[in-house]
C-alpha beads as a LAMMPS data file, in Angstrom:
LAMMPS data file: protein, C-alpha beads

86 atoms
85 bonds

1 atom types
1 bond types

-500.0 500.0 xlo xhi
-500.0 500.0 ylo yhi
-500.0 500.0 zlo zhi

Masses

1 110.0

Atoms # bond

1 1 1 386.578 412.855 -94.400
2 1 1 387.210 409.428 -95.849
3 1 1 385.013 407.979 -98.524
4 1 1 382.655 405.170 -97.380
5 1 1 383.900 401.665 -97.985
6 1 1 382.211 399.363 -100.484
7 1 1 379.937 396.694 -99.009
8 1 1 380.092 394.527 -102.140
9 1 1 382.745 393.014 -104.315
10 1 1 383.767 394.792 -107.489
11 1 1 382.157 393.322 -110.581
12 1 1 384.333 392.027 -113.352
13 1 1 383.758 390.696 -116.857
14 1 1 383.590 386.879 -116.895
15 1 1 384.269 386.795 -120.606
16 1 1 387.423 388.939 -120.382
17 1 1 388.613 386.757 -117.511
18 1 1 388.170 383.622 -119.650
19 1 1 389.833 385.428 -122.588
20 1 1 386.895 384.909 -124.923
21 1 1 387.521 386.547 -128.295
22 1 1 384.090 385.974 -129.794
23 1 1 380.730 384.695 -128.424
24 1 1 379.143 382.439 -130.990
25 1 1 375.376 381.754 -131.025
26 1 1 376.048 378.014 -131.090
27 1 1 378.012 378.093 -127.835
28 1 1 375.063 377.874 -125.401
29 1 1 377.232 377.480 -122.299
30 1 1 378.666 380.955 -122.746
31 1 1 375.290 382.482 -123.600
32 1 1 373.440 380.884 -120.668
33 1 1 375.940 382.378 -118.220
34 1 1 374.296 385.795 -118.776
35 1 1 370.704 384.744 -119.199
36 1 1 368.166 384.754 -116.377
37 1 1 366.098 381.693 -115.531
38 1 1 363.322 383.145 -117.625
39 1 1 365.635 383.514 -120.648
40 1 1 366.173 387.290 -120.480
41 1 1 369.580 388.853 -121.113
42 1 1 370.970 390.168 -117.848
43 1 1 372.033 393.841 -117.910
44 1 1 375.661 394.967 -117.584
45 1 1 375.003 396.722 -114.276
46 1 1 374.137 393.397 -112.664
47 1 1 376.664 391.066 -114.286
48 1 1 379.684 393.370 -114.654
49 1 1 380.140 392.345 -118.252
50 1 1 382.233 394.679 -120.391
51 1 1 380.578 396.689 -123.170
52 1 1 382.261 394.749 -125.938
53 1 1 381.305 391.333 -124.430
54 1 1 377.734 392.519 -123.716
55 1 1 377.270 393.555 -127.381
56 1 1 378.598 390.165 -128.602
57 1 1 376.383 388.410 -126.039
58 1 1 373.280 390.327 -127.142
59 1 1 373.856 389.475 -130.798
60 1 1 374.582 385.812 -130.000
61 1 1 371.507 385.449 -127.787
62 1 1 369.237 387.009 -130.369
63 1 1 370.665 384.716 -133.075
64 1 1 370.272 381.687 -130.825
65 1 1 366.632 382.604 -130.196
66 1 1 366.047 383.005 -133.932
67 1 1 367.530 379.570 -134.542
68 1 1 365.372 378.099 -131.680
69 1 1 368.402 377.133 -129.579
70 1 1 367.233 379.382 -126.754
71 1 1 363.523 380.088 -126.091
72 1 1 362.075 383.558 -126.455
73 1 1 359.655 383.061 -123.521
74 1 1 359.784 380.602 -120.610
75 1 1 356.323 379.796 -119.324
76 1 1 356.475 379.240 -115.558
77 1 1 352.694 379.118 -114.975
78 1 1 352.085 375.574 -116.288
79 1 1 354.989 373.926 -114.461
80 1 1 353.653 370.793 -112.731
81 1 1 356.859 369.564 -111.108
82 1 1 358.808 371.587 -108.535
83 1 1 361.952 373.416 -109.611
84 1 1 364.063 371.201 -107.395
85 1 1 363.475 367.955 -105.611
86 1 1 364.514 367.567 -101.950

Bonds

1 1 1 2
2 1 2 3
3 1 3 4
4 1 4 5
5 1 5 6
6 1 6 7
7 1 7 8
8 1 8 9
9 1 9 10
10 1 10 11
11 1 11 12
12 1 12 13
13 1 13 14
14 1 14 15
15 1 15 16
16 1 16 17
17 1 17 18
18 1 18 19
19 1 19 20
20 1 20 21
21 1 21 22
22 1 22 23
23 1 23 24
24 1 24 25
25 1 25 26
26 1 26 27
27 1 27 28
28 1 28 29
29 1 29 30
30 1 30 31
31 1 31 32
32 1 32 33
33 1 33 34
34 1 34 35
35 1 35 36
36 1 36 37
37 1 37 38
38 1 38 39
39 1 39 40
40 1 40 41
41 1 41 42
42 1 42 43
43 1 43 44
44 1 44 45
45 1 45 46
46 1 46 47
47 1 47 48
48 1 48 49
49 1 49 50
50 1 50 51
51 1 51 52
52 1 52 53
53 1 53 54
54 1 54 55
55 1 55 56
56 1 56 57
57 1 57 58
58 1 58 59
59 1 59 60
60 1 60 61
61 1 61 62
62 1 62 63
63 1 63 64
64 1 64 65
65 1 65 66
66 1 66 67
67 1 67 68
68 1 68 69
69 1 69 70
70 1 70 71
71 1 71 72
72 1 72 73
73 1 73 74
74 1 74 75
75 1 75 76
76 1 76 77
77 1 77 78
78 1 78 79
79 1 79 80
80 1 80 81
81 1 81 82
82 1 82 83
83 1 83 84
84 1 84 85
85 1 85 86
């Protein structure tokens, strides 16, 4: 009996693909790739990030929060304008 086929694409590490050696807390473009819209760090099982890159990302995101480059909490209750304009 053959194994069932996958219905989704295999996840891969974006940081390994871009050949990133180190994720710095000042490089917000790299950090925001793995943050949700509420500012939470996305887990490895969803993003496909390697263990090494996820650890670097976690440290960089926490340092960026501490330096106030990335917010700890994003308040979505008091938003008066829509998220996107048609």
